[in-house]
PDB file of N, CA, C and O in Angstrom:
ATOM      1  N   UNK A   1       0.844  -1.187   0.000  1.00  0.00           N
ATOM      2  CA  UNK A   1       0.000   0.000   0.000  1.00  0.00           C
ATOM      3  C   UNK A   1       0.888   1.249   0.000  1.00  0.00           C
ATOM      4  O   UNK A   1       2.003   1.248   0.521  1.00  0.00           O
ATOM      5  N   UNK A   2       0.368   2.274  -0.583  1.00  0.00           N
ATOM      6  CA  UNK A   2       1.124   3.519  -0.584  1.00  0.00           C
ATOM      7  C   UNK A   2       0.785   4.319   0.672  1.00  0.00           C
ATOM      8  O   UNK A   2      -0.210   4.060   1.350  1.00  0.00           O
ATOM      9  N   UNK A   3       1.613   5.264   0.951  1.00  0.00           N
ATOM     10  CA  UNK A   3       1.432   6.062   2.164  1.00  0.00           C
ATOM     11  C   UNK A   3       1.131   7.504   1.803  1.00  0.00           C
ATOM     12  O   UNK A   3       1.554   8.009   0.763  1.00  0.00           O
ATOM     13  N   UNK A   4       0.395   8.148   2.681  1.00  0.00           N
ATOM     14  CA  UNK A   4       0.101   9.566   2.585  1.00  0.00           C
ATOM     15  C   UNK A   4       0.746  10.282   3.762  1.00  0.00           C
ATOM     16  O   UNK A   4       1.175   9.654   4.730  1.00  0.00           O
ATOM     17  N   UNK A   5       0.807  11.573   3.667  1.00  0.00           N
ATOM     18  CA  UNK A   5       1.318  12.388   4.777  1.00  0.00           C
ATOM     19  C   UNK A   5       0.156  13.182   5.349  1.00  0.00           C
ATOM     20  O   UNK A   5      -0.559  13.867   4.618  1.00  0.00           O
ATOM     21  N   UNK A   6      -0.028  13.087   6.650  1.00  0.00           N
ATOM     22  CA  UNK A   6      -1.091  13.830   7.333  1.00  0.00           C
ATOM     23  C   UNK A   6      -0.792  15.328   7.220  1.00  0.00           C
ATOM     24  O   UNK A   6       0.323  15.767   7.502  1.00  0.00           O
ATOM     25  N   UNK A   7      -1.785  16.098   6.809  1.00  0.00           N
ATOM     26  CA  UNK A   7      -1.590  17.538   6.658  1.00  0.00           C
ATOM     27  C   UNK A   7      -1.577  18.259   8.005  1.00  0.00           C
ATOM     28  O   UNK A   7      -1.136  19.405   8.094  1.00  0.00           O
ATOM     29  N   UNK A   8      -2.054  17.595   9.042  1.00  0.00           N
ATOM     30  CA  UNK A   8      -2.100  18.236  10.356  1.00  0.00           C
ATOM     31  C   UNK A   8      -0.793  18.046  11.130  1.00  0.00           C
ATOM     32  O   UNK A   8      -0.242  19.007  11.666  1.00  0.00           O
ATOM     33  N   UNK A   9      -0.289  16.777  11.189  1.00  0.00           N
ATOM     34  CA  UNK A   9       0.896  16.518  12.008  1.00  0.00           C
ATOM     35  C   UNK A   9       2.120  16.106  11.185  1.00  0.00           C
ATOM     36  O   UNK A   9       3.235  16.103  11.707  1.00  0.00           O
ATOM     37  N   UNK A  10       1.929  15.757   9.907  1.00  0.00           N
ATOM     38  CA  UNK A  10       3.051  15.351   9.066  1.00  0.00           C
ATOM     39  C   UNK A  10       3.430  13.888   9.187  1.00  0.00           C
ATOM     40  O   UNK A  10       4.441  13.462   8.628  1.00  0.00           O
ATOM     41  N   UNK A  11       2.632  13.114   9.911  1.00  0.00           N
ATOM     42  CA  UNK A  11       2.922  11.692  10.077  1.00  0.00           C
ATOM     43  C   UNK A  11       2.548  10.879   8.850  1.00  0.00           C
ATOM     44  O   UNK A  11       1.678  11.276   8.075  1.00  0.00           O
ATOM     45  N   UNK A  12       3.207   9.739   8.676  1.00  0.00           N
ATOM     46  CA  UNK A  12       2.900   8.841   7.567  1.00  0.00           C
ATOM     47  C   UNK A  12       1.709   7.959   7.928  1.00  0.00           C
ATOM     48  O   UNK A  12       1.679   7.343   8.993  1.00  0.00           O
ATOM     49  N   UNK A  13       0.728   7.906   7.026  1.00  0.00           N
ATOM     50  CA  UNK A  13      -0.453   7.055   7.224  1.00  0.00           C
ATOM     51  C   UNK A  13      -0.721   6.276   5.949  1.00  0.00           C
ATOM     52  O   UNK A  13      -0.375   6.719   4.853  1.00  0.00           O
ATOM     53  N   UNK A  14      -1.341   5.109   6.098  1.00  0.00           N
ATOM     54  CA  UNK A  14      -1.707   4.290   4.952  1.00  0.00           C
ATOM     55  C   UNK A  14      -2.879   4.942   4.213  1.00  0.00           C
ATOM     56  O   UNK A  14      -3.660   5.685   4.807  1.00  0.00           O
ATOM     57  N   UNK A  15      -2.994   4.658   2.918  1.00  0.00           N
ATOM     58  CA  UNK A  15      -4.054   5.276   2.120  1.00  0.00           C
ATOM     59  C   UNK A  15      -5.442   4.759   2.474  1.00  0.00           C
ATOM     60  O   UNK A  15      -6.431   5.450   2.226  1.00  0.00           O
ATOM     61  N   UNK A  16      -5.543   3.565   3.046  1.00  0.00           N
ATOM     62  CA  UNK A  16      -6.857   3.015   3.367  1.00  0.00           C
ATOM     63  C   UNK A  16      -7.366   3.414   4.757  1.00  0.00           C
ATOM     64  O   UNK A  16      -8.477   3.036   5.128  1.00  0.00           O
ATOM     65  N   UNK A  17      -6.587   4.163   5.524  1.00  0.00           N
ATOM     66  CA  UNK A  17      -7.006   4.590   6.856  1.00  0.00           C
ATOM     67  C   UNK A  17      -7.889   5.829   6.766  1.00  0.00           C
ATOM     68  O   UNK A  17      -7.734   6.654   5.866  1.00  0.00           O
ATOM     69  N   UNK A  18      -8.819   5.944   7.715  1.00  0.00           N
ATOM     70  CA  UNK A  18      -9.729   7.088   7.737  1.00  0.00           C
ATOM     71  C   UNK A  18      -9.282   8.182   8.694  1.00  0.00           C
ATOM     72  O   UNK A  18      -9.651   9.344   8.526  1.00  0.00           O
ATOM     73  N   UNK A  19      -8.483   7.815   9.707  1.00  0.00           N
ATOM     74  CA  UNK A  19      -7.961   8.810  10.645  1.00  0.00           C
ATOM     75  C   UNK A  19      -6.446   8.628  10.762  1.00  0.00           C
ATOM     76  O   UNK A  19      -5.921   7.540  10.523  1.00  0.00           O
ATOM     77  N   UNK A  20      -5.767   9.683  11.126  1.00  0.00           N
ATOM     78  CA  UNK A  20      -4.316   9.634  11.310  1.00  0.00           C
ATOM     79  C   UNK A  20      -4.004   8.847  12.578  1.00  0.00           C
ATOM     80  O   UNK A  20      -4.594   9.101  13.628  1.00  0.00           O
ATOM     81  N   UNK A  21      -3.084   7.897  12.486  1.00  0.00           N
ATOM     82  CA  UNK A  21      -2.718   7.091  13.651  1.00  0.00           C
ATOM     83  C   UNK A  21      -1.846   7.871  14.633  1.00  0.00           C
ATOM     84  O   UNK A  21      -1.684   7.446  15.777  1.00  0.00           O
ATOM     85  N   UNK A  22      -1.283   9.000  14.210  1.00  0.00           N
ATOM     86  CA  UNK A  22      -0.405   9.797  15.079  1.00  0.00           C
ATOM     87  C   UNK A  22      -1.171  10.849  15.875  1.00  0.00           C
ATOM     88  O   UNK A  22      -0.959  11.005  17.077  1.00  0.00           O
ATOM     89  N   UNK A  23      -2.068  11.575  15.193  1.00  0.00           N
ATOM     90  CA  UNK A  23      -2.745  12.678  15.871  1.00  0.00           C
ATOM     91  C   UNK A  23      -4.255  12.483  16.003  1.00  0.00           C
ATOM     92  O   UNK A  23      -4.903  13.217  16.748  1.00  0.00           O
ATOM     93  N   UNK A  24      -4.828  11.507  15.293  1.00  0.00           N
ATOM     94  CA  UNK A  24      -6.256  11.228  15.403  1.00  0.00           C
ATOM     95  C   UNK A  24      -7.152  12.094  14.541  1.00  0.00           C
ATOM     96  O   UNK A  24      -8.375  11.973  14.612  1.00  0.00           O
ATOM     97  N   UNK A  25      -6.573  12.962  13.730  1.00  0.00           N
ATOM     98  CA  UNK A  25      -7.380  13.818  12.856  1.00  0.00           C
ATOM     99  C   UNK A  25      -7.966  12.991  11.712  1.00  0.00           C
ATOM    100  O   UNK A  25      -7.285  12.120  11.172  1.00  0.00           O
ATOM    101  N   UNK A  26      -9.220  13.253  11.338  1.00  0.00           N
ATOM    102  CA  UNK A  26      -9.796  12.533  10.203  1.00  0.00           C
ATOM    103  C   UNK A  26      -9.101  12.951   8.907  1.00  0.00           C
ATOM    104  O   UNK A  26      -8.787  14.124   8.706  1.00  0.00           O
ATOM    105  N   UNK A  27      -8.868  11.975   8.036  1.00  0.00           N
ATOM    106  CA  UNK A  27      -8.215  12.238   6.763  1.00  0.00           C
ATOM    107  C   UNK A  27      -9.273  12.511   5.698  1.00  0.00           C
ATOM    108  O   UNK A  27     -10.369  11.954   5.771  1.00  0.00           O
ATOM    109  N   UNK A  28      -8.972  13.356   4.712  1.00  0.00           N
ATOM    110  CA  UNK A  28      -9.950  13.634   3.657  1.00  0.00           C
ATOM    111  C   UNK A  28     -10.189  12.383   2.818  1.00  0.00           C
ATOM    112  O   UNK A  28      -9.293  11.549   2.687  1.00  0.00           O
ATOM    113  N   UNK A  29     -11.374  12.242   2.253  1.00  0.00           N
ATOM    114  CA  UNK A  29     -11.636  11.081   1.402  1.00  0.00           C
ATOM    115  C   UNK A  29     -10.753  11.115   0.163  1.00  0.00           C
ATOM    116  O   UNK A  29     -10.372  12.184  -0.315  1.00  0.00           O
ATOM    117  N   UNK A  30     -10.437   9.941  -0.343  1.00  0.00           N
ATOM    118  CA  UNK A  30      -9.562   9.849  -1.517  1.00  0.00           C
ATOM    119  C   UNK A  30     -10.384  10.098  -2.768  1.00  0.00           C
ATOM    120  O   UNK A  30     -11.027   9.187  -3.290  1.00  0.00           O
ATOM    121  N   UNK A  31     -10.362  11.338  -3.251  1.00  0.00           N
ATOM    122  CA  UNK A  31     -11.108  11.682  -4.461  1.00  0.00           C
ATOM    123  C   UNK A  31     -10.183  11.860  -5.651  1.00  0.00           C
ATOM    124  O   UNK A  31     -10.650  12.162  -6.749  1.00  0.00           O
ATOM    125  N   UNK A  32      -8.891  11.681  -5.463  1.00  0.00           N
ATOM    126  CA  UNK A  32      -7.961  11.878  -6.575  1.00  0.00           C
ATOM    127  C   UNK A  32      -8.150  10.826  -7.653  1.00  0.00           C
ATOM    128  O   UNK A  32      -7.956  11.114  -8.834  1.00  0.00           O
ATOM    129  N   UNK A  33      -8.528   9.607  -7.269  1.00  0.00           N
ATOM    130  CA  UNK A  33      -8.746   8.561  -8.264  1.00  0.00           C
ATOM    131  C   UNK A  33      -9.961   8.878  -9.127  1.00  0.00           C
ATOM    132  O   UNK A  33      -9.949   8.627 -10.332  1.00  0.00           O
ATOM    133  N   UNK A  34     -11.014   9.431  -8.515  1.00  0.00           N
ATOM    134  CA  UNK A  34     -12.209   9.774  -9.278  1.00  0.00           C
ATOM    135  C   UNK A  34     -11.928  10.886 -10.276  1.00  0.00           C
ATOM    136  O   UNK A  34     -12.363  10.809 -11.425  1.00  0.00           O
ATOM    137  N   UNK A  35     -11.208  11.921  -9.853  1.00  0.00           N
ATOM    138  CA  UNK A  35     -10.910  13.017 -10.767  1.00  0.00           C
ATOM    139  C   UNK A  35      -9.968  12.569 -11.873  1.00  0.00           C
ATOM    140  O   UNK A  35     -10.084  13.038 -13.006  1.00  0.00           O
ATOM    141  N   UNK A  36      -9.043  11.675 -11.570  1.00  0.00           N
ATOM    142  CA  UNK A  36      -8.147  11.159 -12.595  1.00  0.00           C
ATOM    143  C   UNK A  36      -8.927  10.307 -13.592  1.00  0.00           C
ATOM    144  O   UNK A  36      -8.678  10.380 -14.795  1.00  0.00           O
ATOM    145  N   UNK A  37      -9.857   9.509 -13.108  1.00  0.00           N
ATOM    146  CA  UNK A  37     -10.681   8.674 -13.993  1.00  0.00           C
ATOM    147  C   UNK A  37     -11.535   9.552 -14.912  1.00  0.00           C
ATOM    148  O   UNK A  37     -11.662   9.254 -16.099  1.00  0.00           O
ATOM    149  N   UNK A  38     -12.121  10.632 -14.380  1.00  0.00           N
ATOM    150  CA  UNK A  38     -12.919  11.543 -15.194  1.00  0.00           C
ATOM    151  C   UNK A  38     -12.057  12.210 -16.260  1.00  0.00           C
ATOM    152  O   UNK A  38     -12.486  12.350 -17.405  1.00  0.00           O
ATOM    153  N   UNK A  39     -10.849  12.619 -15.895  1.00  0.00           N
ATOM    154  CA  UNK A  39      -9.944  13.258 -16.845  1.00  0.00           C
ATOM    155  C   UNK A  39      -9.597  12.306 -17.985  1.00  0.00           C
ATOM    156  O   UNK A  39      -9.596  12.705 -19.150  1.00  0.00           O
ATOM    157  N   UNK A  40      -9.305  11.059 -17.657  1.00  0.00           N
ATOM    158  CA  UNK A  40      -8.965  10.072 -18.686  1.00  0.00           C
ATOM    159  C   UNK A  40     -10.161   9.821 -19.607  1.00  0.00           C
ATOM    160  O   UNK A  40      -9.990   9.707 -20.820  1.00  0.00           O
ATOM    161  N   UNK A  41     -11.362   9.735 -19.045  1.00  0.00           N
ATOM    162  CA  UNK A  41     -12.551   9.527 -19.864  1.00  0.00           C
ATOM    163  C   UNK A  41     -12.811  10.706 -20.800  1.00  0.00           C
ATOM    164  O   UNK A  41     -13.227  10.505 -21.941  1.00  0.00           O
ATOM    165  N   UNK A  42     -12.572  11.924 -20.335  1.00  0.00           N
ATOM    166  CA  UNK A  42     -12.747  13.105 -21.187  1.00  0.00           C
ATOM    167  C   UNK A  42     -11.738  13.083 -22.330  1.00  0.00           C
ATOM    168  O   UNK A  42     -12.100  13.376 -23.470  1.00  0.00           O
ATOM    169  N   UNK A  43     -10.488  12.744 -22.055  1.00  0.00           N
ATOM    170  CA  UNK A  43      -9.469  12.678 -23.098  1.00  0.00           C
ATOM    171  C   UNK A  43      -9.816  11.604 -24.123  1.00  0.00           C
ATOM    172  O   UNK A  43      -9.665  11.827 -25.324  1.00  0.00           O
ATOM    173  N   UNK A  44     -10.277  10.448 -23.667  1.00  0.00           N
ATOM    174  CA  UNK A  44     -10.668   9.377 -24.595  1.00  0.00           C
ATOM    175  C   UNK A  44     -11.850   9.817 -25.445  1.00  0.00           C
ATOM    176  O   UNK A  44     -11.864   9.568 -26.651  1.00  0.00           O
ATOM    177  N   UNK A  45     -12.840  10.465 -24.842  1.00  0.00           N
ATOM    178  CA  UNK A  45     -14.008  10.930 -25.589  1.00  0.00           C
ATOM    179  C   UNK A  45     -13.603  11.961 -26.641  1.00  0.00           C
ATOM    180  O   UNK A  45     -14.076  11.902 -27.776  1.00  0.00           O
ATOM    181  N   UNK A  46     -12.738  12.899 -26.279  1.00  0.00           N
ATOM    182  CA  UNK A  46     -12.283  13.901 -27.253  1.00  0.00           C
ATOM    183  C   UNK A  46     -11.496  13.266 -28.388  1.00  0.00           C
ATOM    184  O   UNK A  46     -11.620  13.687 -29.538  1.00  0.00           O
ATOM    185  N   UNK A  47     -10.696  12.267 -28.083  1.00  0.00           N
ATOM    186  CA  UNK A  47      -9.933  11.569 -29.120  1.00  0.00           C
ATOM    187  C   UNK A  47     -10.870  10.856 -30.085  1.00  0.00           C
ATOM    188  O   UNK A  47     -10.670  10.910 -31.298  1.00  0.00           O
ATOM    189  N   UNK A  48     -11.883  10.194 -29.557  1.00  0.00           N
ATOM    190  CA  UNK A  48     -12.848   9.502 -30.414  1.00  0.00           C
ATOM    191  C   UNK A  48     -13.599  10.498 -31.288  1.00  0.00           C
ATOM    192  O   UNK A  48     -13.809  10.242 -32.474  1.00  0.00           O
ATOM    193  N   UNK A  49     -14.004  11.622 -30.723  1.00  0.00           N
ATOM    194  CA  UNK A  49     -14.702  12.649 -31.503  1.00  0.00           C
ATOM    195  C   UNK A  49     -13.808  13.185 -32.611  1.00  0.00           C
ATOM    196  O   UNK A  49     -14.274  13.386 -33.733  1.00  0.00           O
ATOM    197  N   UNK A  50     -12.542  13.418 -32.322  1.00  0.00           N
ATOM    198  CA  UNK A  50     -11.606  13.910 -33.346  1.00  0.00           C
ATOM    199  C   UNK A  50     -11.430  12.887 -34.460  1.00  0.00           C
ATOM    200  O   UNK A  50     -11.395  13.257 -35.633  1.00  0.00           O
ATOM    201  N   UNK A  51     -11.320  11.619 -34.118  1.00  0.00           N
ATOM    202  CA  UNK A  51     -11.161  10.576 -35.132  1.00  0.00           C
ATOM    203  C   UNK A  51     -12.413  10.500 -36.010  1.00  0.00           C
ATOM    204  O   UNK A  51     -12.306  10.369 -37.230  1.00  0.00           O
ATOM    205  N   UNK A  52     -13.592  10.581 -35.398  1.00  0.00           N
ATOM    206  CA  UNK A  52     -14.834  10.555 -36.171  1.00  0.00           C
ATOM    207  C   UNK A  52     -14.909  11.753 -37.104  1.00  0.00           C
ATOM    208  O   UNK A  52     -15.307  11.610 -38.260  1.00  0.00           O
ATOM    209  N   UNK A  53     -14.532  12.927 -36.623  1.00  0.00           N
ATOM    210  CA  UNK A  53     -14.573  14.130 -37.470  1.00  0.00           C
ATOM    211  C   UNK A  53     -13.584  14.032 -38.626  1.00  0.00           C
ATOM    212  O   UNK A  53     -13.894  14.469 -39.735  1.00  0.00           O
ATOM    213  N   UNK A  54     -12.411  13.473 -38.394  1.00  0.00           N
ATOM    214  CA  UNK A  54     -11.425  13.311 -39.467  1.00  0.00           C
ATOM    215  C   UNK A  54     -11.950  12.346 -40.520  1.00  0.00           C
ATOM    216  O   UNK A  54     -11.809  12.601 -41.716  1.00  0.00           O
ATOM    217  N   UNK A  55     -12.550  11.244 -40.093  1.00  0.00           N
ATOM    218  CA  UNK A  55     -13.081  10.270 -41.046  1.00  0.00           C
ATOM    219  C   UNK A  55     -14.333  10.789 -41.757  1.00  0.00           C
ATOM    220  O   UNK A  55     -14.594  10.413 -42.899  1.00  0.00           O
ATOM    221  N   UNK A  56     -15.099  11.640 -41.097  1.00  0.00           N
ATOM    222  CA  UNK A  56     -16.336  12.152 -41.662  1.00  0.00           C
ATOM    223  C   UNK A  56     -16.086  13.311 -42.626  1.00  0.00           C
ATOM    224  O   UNK A  56     -16.909  13.564 -43.506  1.00  0.00           O
ATOM    225  N   UNK A  57     -14.983  14.007 -42.477  1.00  0.00           N
ATOM    226  CA  UNK A  57     -14.670  15.161 -43.320  1.00  0.00           C
ATOM    227  C   UNK A  57     -14.578  14.727 -44.778  1.00  0.00           C
ATOM    228  O   UNK A  57     -13.863  13.775 -45.090  1.00  0.00           O
ATOM    229  N   UNK A  58     -15.286  15.405 -45.675  1.00  0.00           N
ATOM    230  CA  UNK A  58     -15.221  15.034 -47.092  1.00  0.00           C
ATOM    231  C   UNK A  58     -13.795  15.130 -47.631  1.00  0.00           C
ATOM    232  O   UNK A  58     -13.040  16.029 -47.261  1.00  0.00           O
ATOM    233  N   UNK A  59     -13.444  14.209 -48.494  1.00  0.00           N
ATOM    234  CA  UNK A  59     -12.090  14.155 -49.042  1.00  0.00           C
ATOM    235  C   UNK A  59     -11.766  15.380 -49.888  1.00  0.00           C
ATOM    236  O   UNK A  59     -10.606  15.785 -49.953  1.00  0.00           O
ATOM    237  N   UNK A  60     -12.780  15.990 -50.548  1.00  0.00           N
ATOM    238  CA  UNK A  60     -12.521  17.168 -51.389  1.00  0.00           C
ATOM    239  C   UNK A  60     -11.987  18.340 -50.560  1.00  0.00           C
ATOM    240  O   UNK A  60     -11.119  19.084 -51.017  1.00  0.00           O
ATOM    241  N   UNK A  61     -12.504  18.497 -49.352  1.00  0.00           N
ATOM    242  CA  UNK A  61     -12.036  19.599 -48.506  1.00  0.00           C
ATOM    243  C   UNK A  61     -10.610  19.387 -48.040  1.00  0.00           C
ATOM    244  O   UNK A  61      -9.878  20.353 -47.824  1.00  0.00           O
ATOM    245  N   UNK A  62     -10.202  18.132 -47.882  1.00  0.00           N
ATOM    246  CA  UNK A  62      -8.842  17.856 -47.459  1.00  0.00           C
ATOM    247  C   UNK A  62      -7.845  18.070 -48.589  1.00  0.00           C
ATOM    248  O   UNK A  62      -6.696  18.427 -48.330  1.00  0.00           O
ATOM    249  N   UNK A  63      -8.264  17.859 -49.855  1.00  0.00           N
ATOM    250  CA  UNK A  63      -7.368  18.020 -50.991  1.00  0.00           C
ATOM    251  C   UNK A  63      -7.172  19.487 -51.341  1.00  0.00           C
ATOM    252  O   UNK A  63      -6.068  19.885 -51.711  1.00  0.00           O
ATOM    253  N   UNK A  64      -8.216  20.297 -51.234  1.00  0.00           N
ATOM    254  CA  UNK A  64      -8.161  21.706 -51.603  1.00  0.00           C
ATOM    255  C   UNK A  64      -8.605  22.568 -50.428  1.00  0.00           C
ATOM    256  O   UNK A  64      -9.751  23.014 -50.390  1.00  0.00           O
ATOM    257  N   UNK A  65      -7.723  22.807 -49.481  1.00  0.00           N
ATOM    258  CA  UNK A  65      -8.136  23.561 -48.298  1.00  0.00           C
ATOM    259  C   UNK A  65      -8.461  25.025 -48.588  1.00  0.00           C
ATOM    260  O   UNK A  65      -9.153  25.660 -47.792  1.00  0.00           O
ATOM    261  N   UNK A  66      -7.985  25.578 -49.700  1.00  0.00           N
ATOM    262  CA  UNK A  66      -8.220  26.993 -50.016  1.00  0.00           C
ATOM    263  C   UNK A  66      -9.573  27.244 -50.633  1.00  0.00           C
ATOM    264  O   UNK A  66      -9.962  28.408 -50.732  1.00  0.00           O
ATOM    265  N   UNK A  67     -10.308  26.261 -51.050  1.00  0.00           N
ATOM    266  CA  UNK A  67     -11.604  26.446 -51.707  1.00  0.00           C
ATOM    267  C   UNK A  67     -12.693  26.764 -50.753  1.00  0.00           C
ATOM    268  O   UNK A  67     -13.839  26.946 -51.163  1.00  0.00           O
TER     269      UNK A  67
END
């Protein structure tokens, strides 16, 4: 397991703990995984949209961009 640092006392705590074992302060919920998952899903969605737009673009417009 990875460790976190308590923002109140600076002690090392495991990521699955809810309170700091050194000072007893409650630790914030782990929301970094959720935000990272949302970011990855947005990037994948944008990539898929870009690929669809490239394939959907008529070939004539790609050959003569000045027209």
